[in-house]
N, C-alpha and C positions, 0 to 999 in steps of 0.2 A: 589312421584318421588324424587330421590336423588338430592339434589342441591349442587352447588359448595360452598365450604367453604370459607367464607370471614370474617376473624377475625374482621375487622373494615369495616363496610359498608358505612360509611360516607365519605365525601370528604376529611377528614383528612387523611385517609389511602392512598389516591392517592398522597397527598402532602408528606407523609412519604416516599412513594416509590421513588418519584422524588428526594427528598433530599438524600435518601440512594444511589441511582444510581449516583447522582451528586458527592457525596463524593468519590464513587468508581472510577468514571471517573478521578477526579482530582488526587487521590492518585496513581492510576495505570498509568494514562497518563503522569504524570510528573516524573516517576521513572527514565526514561532516555530521554534526550533531545539532542541527538547528531545531529549535523548539517548534513542533508542529502547531499550527494555529488552532486546530480543533481541540487541543488539550484544554484550553481555557474554558470553553463552554461546558466541557465535561467536568471540570473542577467546580463550576458554578452549579451544575446539576447535582453533583455529589453533596455540596454544602446544603442545597435546598432540600434534598431528600432526607438528609440527617436531621434537619431542623423541623421539617413539616411532616415527614412520613408519607408524602404523596408526590406524584409527578407534577411539575409546574405546567399551567396552561400556556399556550403559545404566546400570549401577550404579557407574561410575567417579566420577561427580559426585553421584549421588543415592542415598540409602539406601531410598527408596520406589519405585525404578524397577521397572516391571512387565516391561519388555522388555530383554534384554541386547543384542540386535542392533538398532541404531538407524540405519536407512537415511535419513540426514539429507538431504532434498531441497534444503536451503539451504547445504550445506557449501561450495560454490564461493564464496559471498559472503564467507566467512571470509577467503579469499585476496584479496579486493578491499578489504574494509573495514579489516581489521587492519593490513596494511602501510601504508595511507594514514594511519591514526590514529597508529601508532607512529613513522613516519618523518617525516610532514609535519604532524602535529598534528591536533587535533580540527576545526579550521576546514576541513581538506581534505574532510571528510565533507559539510560544507555546500556546498562548491563542487561536489562530485560530485552532490549532490542537485539543484542548480540546472542542472547540465549535463544530467542525465537528464530533468529536467522540460522543459527547453528542447528537447532532442532529441525527446521524445515529442510535444510541441506541433508542432514543425517537421515531423515525419513525418506527423502528422495533417493539417496544412494542405496538405502536398504531395499527400496522398491525396485530399483534398476538392477542391482547386482545380487540381491539375496545375500547369502553368506559367502559368496565367492570372493576371493581376493582380487583386487583390481590390477590392471596393468598400468604402466606409466601413461599410456595413451588415454586410458579411461580417467586417470587422475587429472590429466589436462582437460578432458571433456567436462569433468565436474567443477573445475575451476571456472570454465565458461558459464556453467549453470549458476555458480555462486555470483559471478560478476553480473549476470543478467537479472538475478533476483534483487540486486541492490537498488533497482529503480523504485522498489516499494519499501526500502529500508534506509533511505537517505536522511530522513529527519530523525528525531529521537525515536519515537515509536508511534505508529498509526494503528487505528482499529483494524485496517485491512490486513495487517500481518497475521491476524488470527485466521483469516480465510486461507492464507497460504499454508499455515500450519495444519489446519484441519483437512485441506485438500490433499496435502502430501500424505497425511495419515490415511485417508480413504484410498488414495492411490496405492499405498503400501498394502492395505488390506486386500484390495482387488488383485494385486499381483500375487499375494500369498494364496488367495483362493485359486488363482490360475495354476499355482504350483502344488495344489492339493490340500492346503490348509483350510480349515473351516473357521470363519469369523461369525460369531453369533449376531443375529439381527439386532438384538438389544444394544449392542455396542454402537451401531450406527445411530440408533434412536437417542442414546445418551449424549453422544457428541453433537448431534443436531440440536438438542436443547441448549447446550452451551453455545454453539455456533450462532443460533438464531438470536441469542441475547447479547452477543458481542459485536456482530457485524452483519450488515445486509447481504454480504457475499454468500450467505447460506443458500441463496438462490443458485449459486454455482454448484453446490453439492447436489441439489435436486436435479439440476440440468445434467450433471454428470451421471447420476443414476438412470435418468431417462435415456441418455445417449448410449450408455452401456447396455441397457435392456434392449434398445432397438438393434444395436449391432449383434448382440447375442441372439436375438430372434432370427435375423437373416443368416447368421452363421451356424445356427443349430445349437446354440449354447443354452445355459440355464437362465433364460430371460424372465421366467415367472418369478424366480427368487428375487431378482433385482426389482421387479415391479412391486413385490410385497414390501421390500425394504423401502422403496420410494413412498408407498402408502403410509408406512409406519413413520417415516421422517416427516411427511406432510403433517401428520397428526402431532408430531413432536414440536413442530414450529409454533403450535398454539400454546405451548407451555411457556408463556411469557406474561409480563404484567399487563399487556394490552390486548391479549386474546387475538381475535381475527383482525383487529385494527392494525396489528403489526404489518399485515399484508397490504393494508391501505397505504401505510407510510412507505413501505418498500416499493409499492407501485408508483408512488409519486417520484421516488428517487430514480426509478428506472426510466420513467417517461420524460422527466425534465431535461431540457436541453443543456448541454455542457460545452457548447462549441467554443466558448471563450476561455476554456481551461486547457492548458498545454497537455496535461496528462490524458485528456480525452481526445486528443488530436491524433492523426495518423503518424506513424514512425517516419522521421526525416531520413530517407535512405541515401539521398545524394548530397544534400546540403542542410546543415553542416555534416560532412561525411564522417567526422570523428566522434559523433555522438552515438551512444548505444552500440559501441563496438562489440562488446561481449554478446549482445543479442544478435547482431548481424552475423558474427562468426558461428554462433550456435545455430542460427537459421540455415546457414550454408551447410553445416555439418549434418543437420537433419535432412536436408534435401538430398545430399549425397548418400546417406545411409538408407533412406526410404526408397529412393530410386534404385539403388544397387540391390537392395533386398527383394524388391518386386521383380526386377529383371532376372535375378538369379533363381528365385523360387517360383515365379509365375503367380498371377493373381489368385488362382484357386488354392495354391499351396502356401502362400505367404501368411504371415501373422497379420491378418487384416485389422485386428483390434489395435495392435501396436503401430499400425500404419495410419489408420483413420483418425484415432483420437489425437495424436500430436498435430496432425494436419488441421484439425478443427481449431485447436488452440492457436496454431500458427496464423490461420486466417483472422481470428479475433485479434491477435497481436498486431497484425498489419493495419487493421482499422483503427486501433486505439493503443496508444503508448502504455496505458495503464495495465494492459493484459500481457505485456511482454514477460513479466515475472511469472505469471501463471503458465505461460508457454514453457518457461524454463523448468518448472516442476513437472509438467507433462512429459517433456522431452527427456529429462533426467530419469524419470521413473519408468518409461516405456521403451526407450530406444536401445539401451545397452544390450539386451538379448539379441538385437538384430545386427550388432556389429559383426563383420566378417572375422572368422578365427585367424589368429596369428600363429606363426611358427614359434614354438618354444625355443628357449635358449639352447637346448641340446640338439635341436633340429637344424640350427644354423651352423653351416660348415665354413671354416676358413676364418682366420683372425681378422681379415679386412671386413668381411660381412658383419662379424660380431661387433667390431669397433664402430662401424657405421650405425648399426642398430642401437648400440649403447649411447652414442653421441646424440642421435636424433631424439631418443627418448629422454635423455638427460636434459636437453635444451627445452623440450616441451614441459618437463617437470619443474625446471628452475625458472623459466620465463615468467609465469604468473607471480612468483614470489618477488622477482626483481622489479616487475612493474608495480606491485603493491608497495614495495619498500620505497619506491620513488615518491609515493604520496606522503611519506612520514614528515618531511619538513613542513607541509601545510596541514597536517592532521590536527584535528581538534581534540584528539585524545578522549578523555572521559569528562570533558567539560561541556555543559549545555550552553549553547549560544542563543541569544534572543535577538533575532533580526528586527530592526526598528520598523520595518514595513508592517509586520504583524504584531509587534509588541511595542507600541508607542508609550513606553513606561513613563517618561517625563511629562508628556502632554496629558496623559490620563491622571498622573499624580497631581498636576495643576488643577484639573477639574475636581478631583477628590478633596484636595486641601482647601480649595476655595468654595467648597460646598455648593458647587453648581448642580442644580437639580432639574429634572424634567426629561426632555427628549434630546438625544445626541445623534446627530446625523454623521454617520461614520461608514467607511467602506467595508467590504466583505473581509479583507485580510485582517484589519484591526478590530473588527466588530466583536469577535469572541473575547479578545483580551479586555476590551472596555466593558463588555458584559460581565466578566468575572470580577474585575476590580471595582466596578461601580454598582454592584448589587444594592438594591434598596435605595439607590440615589438617582440613577439615570437609566432610562430605557434606550436601547440602541436601535438604529434604523434597520440593520441587517447584520447577520453573523454567519458563521460557518454552517449553520443548520439550514442553509438556503433551500435544500430539497425537502425539508420536513415542515418548515414554518411558513415559507413564503411561496407565492405564486410567481411564475416567470415574469409577469408584468411588474411586480413589486421589485424584483431583482433588477430588471431593466431600468426602472425609474431611478434607482440608486446609482446604477452604473452610468446612466446618462448624465447624472449630476456630476460625478467625479471626472468623467471624460469631457464634460462641458459640451455635450452633443444633444441635438433635439431640443425638447422643451425641458432643459436642465433646471430651470428655476422652479419648476413644479415641486421639486423636493423641498424647497424653502417655504412653501405655502400650504402643502397638502399632505399632512398637517404641518404647521410651522415648528421647527425644532428650537430648542433653547440654547443649543450650542452646535457648532460644526467643527469636526476634527478632520483636517486634510493633510495629505503629504505635500511637501513643497514641490514635488515633481508632478503632482496632479495637474492636468490642464485647467481645472477649475480654480486653482489657487490664485492666479492673477485676476481672474474674473471676480472672485470674492473680495479681493482687496479694493476693487472699484465698484462693488455692489452697494447701492444706497441702502441705508438702514442696518448695515452689518459692520462690525468693528473687529479688527484683529487685536486680541487681548493677550496672546501668548505666541511665541515662536522660538523654536530651537533649530538645530541644524537639519532636522528632517521633517518636522511637523509644525502646524500652526493651528490655533483655536480661534474661532470667530464667535462673537456673541451678538445678538440683535440689540438695536437701540443705540443711543448716544452714550456708550460706556467709555469713560476716559481711557485713552490708550496707555497701557502699562505693560508693554511687552517684556517678558522675561527671557533671558539668554543664559540658560544653565551652562 
């Protein structure tokens, strides 16, 4: 019988694999460390909860809020990110990102390989998994990374159960409590259990157990500060349109061709493995669970870029057992065949490291960067130092930063909580203003703001300079501030 090829069968090869993947995680994970815009409203929530002991109504930070009750499904992240940032500094968020990325990769590998030592070919496969995961780990750290971590953990548990291990139901319930208070992606966990139960039902597996776990996890989601209202907030987030956001758009397969290369290579690998497995084993005898589940995630990833990283976890945890067996080193006869085998595998092993090393000159290392688009620090400092109060008309990207820095001084028009606090019509009204489309002036009168913060690149900027009744009082290289009335022009140029 043909055995799997394992160049190094000792424990040393496993150590080499983890060092290899650890280097990849650090090199790829620190290439860009832009501060995620959602950090700032989480910091504001953290400050508010510590001061008042209760959650803020929707209109606490925003004058255009449509909902007073804000069942924030990411509130728990505020108590993870804010203490790290304030106590240990910005770099701590980068270390947290790397830890969560490495943990997600590690759980995925354990799900796919079990305790088996990997081949070099499988090491290359997991380098593609790591590269595909990066789409959700490009900023410092986002709440969605916890969904990847918990999903990888549940996938590991499922694979362990398929190998004969028993995972207690309460373990799912406890993780669901944490999941539901950290990110709205807990819906994925419920959908996963439902999909597994359905597949198990048609394949004659233990579908009743998974239905019971699903019921337990549904109850566990209610263990949150908002009770059933959490589902109301998640429902808003699921139903709201995100067509204007790149991460919710389909994957660009042809143009630009060089984007999402890791994902495209992983998708090709998946297609080859799945088709080959089904043709070799036949549909009745193939591992239908390991075939259907990755394909479901692949379909989701085609529709929306945001799901490519979840597809990476599903493929990494389910596909390796379907890989065709390879000849072991002892079964390869002839020095030429052995040399060819060693050369090909060595190239596959070294290539990801070489590509990752090429990123080093442009790497941001362990320094947090603050893009001016979402962190208009100087313009916001002008508003703060000049004690400008009232309503601030600001776009989505900069809204969260202004919300945090101008607490108790100004209310913003919109911020990153757009799916929890605002209706689509409110979001569109603000978007129309900054794009200077439609009835864009409506944002200046309904209700009238006390200041307007714009990017110089916004189409509305030249319109505002010519708008009667508004005066440009501040400008730097990226932003400008306008105030109503005949205020003497005193533009600052920091």
